[in-house]
C-alpha positions in Angstrom: 0.0 -0.1 0.1 1.7 3.0 -1.0 0.2 6.9 0.1 0.6 10.0 -1.8 -0.5 13.4 -0.8 -1.6 15.1 -4.4 -2.5 18.5 -2.4 -1.9 20.5 0.9 -3.9 23.6 1.3 -3.7 25.5 4.5 -6.8 27.2 5.6 -6.4 29.9 8.4 -9.7 30.7 8.9 -11.1 27.6 9.8 -7.5 26.8 11.3 -7.1 23.4 9.5 -4.5 22.0 6.8 -6.5 20.4 4.3 -5.1 17.0 2.6 -6.1 15.6 -0.4 -4.6 11.9 -1.2 -4.2 8.9 -3.0 -3.6 5.5 -1.8 -2.4 2.5 -4.2 -3.9 -1.1 -3.2 -2.3 -3.8 -5.8 -4.2 -7.1 -5.2 -5.5 -6.2 -2.0 -8.9 -4.9 -0.6 -9.6 -1.2 0.2 -7.4 -0.1 3.2 -9.9 1.2 6.3 -9.5 4.7 7.2 -7.9 3.7 10.2 -4.8 2.3 8.3 -5.0 5.5 6.1 -5.1 7.6 8.9 -2.0 5.8 10.5 0.3 6.7 6.9 -1.2 10.1 6.8 -0.5 10.9 10.5 2.9 9.7 10.0 3.5 11.3 6.8 2.5 14.9 8.2 3.3 14.2 11.7 -0.1 14.8 12.7 -1.9 14.1 16.1 -4.7 11.4 15.0 -7.2 12.8 17.5 -6.9 15.8 15.6 -7.2 14.7 11.9 -10.9 13.7 10.1 -11.0 11.8 7.2 -14.2 13.7 5.2 -13.8 11.8 1.7 -12.7 8.4 1.0 -13.7 7.0 -2.4 -12.8 3.8 -4.2 -13.7 3.8 -8.0 -15.0 0.1 -9.2 -12.5 -1.8 -10.2 -9.4 0.6 -9.4 -7.0 -0.4 -7.1 -6.6 3.3 -6.0 -8.4 5.7 -3.4 -8.8 8.8 -3.4 -9.9 11.0 -0.3 -9.3 14.0 1.9 -8.4 14.6 5.3 -8.8 17.6 7.6 -6.4 18.4 10.1 -7.1 20.5 12.7 -4.6 23.2 15.0 -6.7 22.2 17.8 -9.3 20.3 19.6 -11.4 23.6 20.1 -11.1 24.7 16.2 -12.2 20.9 15.3 -15.1 21.1 17.5 -16.2 24.5 15.9 -15.6 23.2 12.0 -16.7 20.4 12.2 -20.8 18.7 13.3 -21.9 16.9 16.4 -22.6 14.2 14.3 -19.2 13.6 12.5 -17.4 14.1 15.7 -19.0 11.2 17.2 -16.3 9.0 19.0 -16.7 5.7 17.1 -16.4 7.8 13.5 -13.2 9.9 14.6 -9.9 8.7 13.3 -8.0 8.7 16.3 -10.8 7.2 18.6 -11.5 3.5 18.9 -14.5 1.8 19.9 -13.0 0.9 23.2 -12.3 4.6 24.1 -15.6 6.0 22.8 -17.4 3.7 25.8 -14.6 4.2 28.2 -15.4 8.1 27.9 -19.2 7.1 28.4 -20.2 8.4 24.9 -23.0 5.8 24.7 -25.7 8.1 23.3 -27.9 7.2 19.8 -26.7 8.5 17.1 -29.7 10.6 16.1 -29.5 12.7 19.5 
């Protein structure tokens, strides 16, 4: 699996770095967001708790995926810019479901 960053754009108004990336995965299934997040965090030297993969798609039959990752400066700008539904700890990149349950966030998604 090979990750390539195709575009980086700093957005100072929202306090984030917008990163477009491409993942080549020859002869294997599409990697999950967690695996991609690990590679992005290592490449960008970023904290996974402040990362949000907004888009991640694979065209049918292709061994290549494209996506958009938003890397925020701090927790405050992340909470201000993203909706509550997107910030559900079970969907966040840096939070596993076990960590989400430990945090006591067992509310249904509809709330």
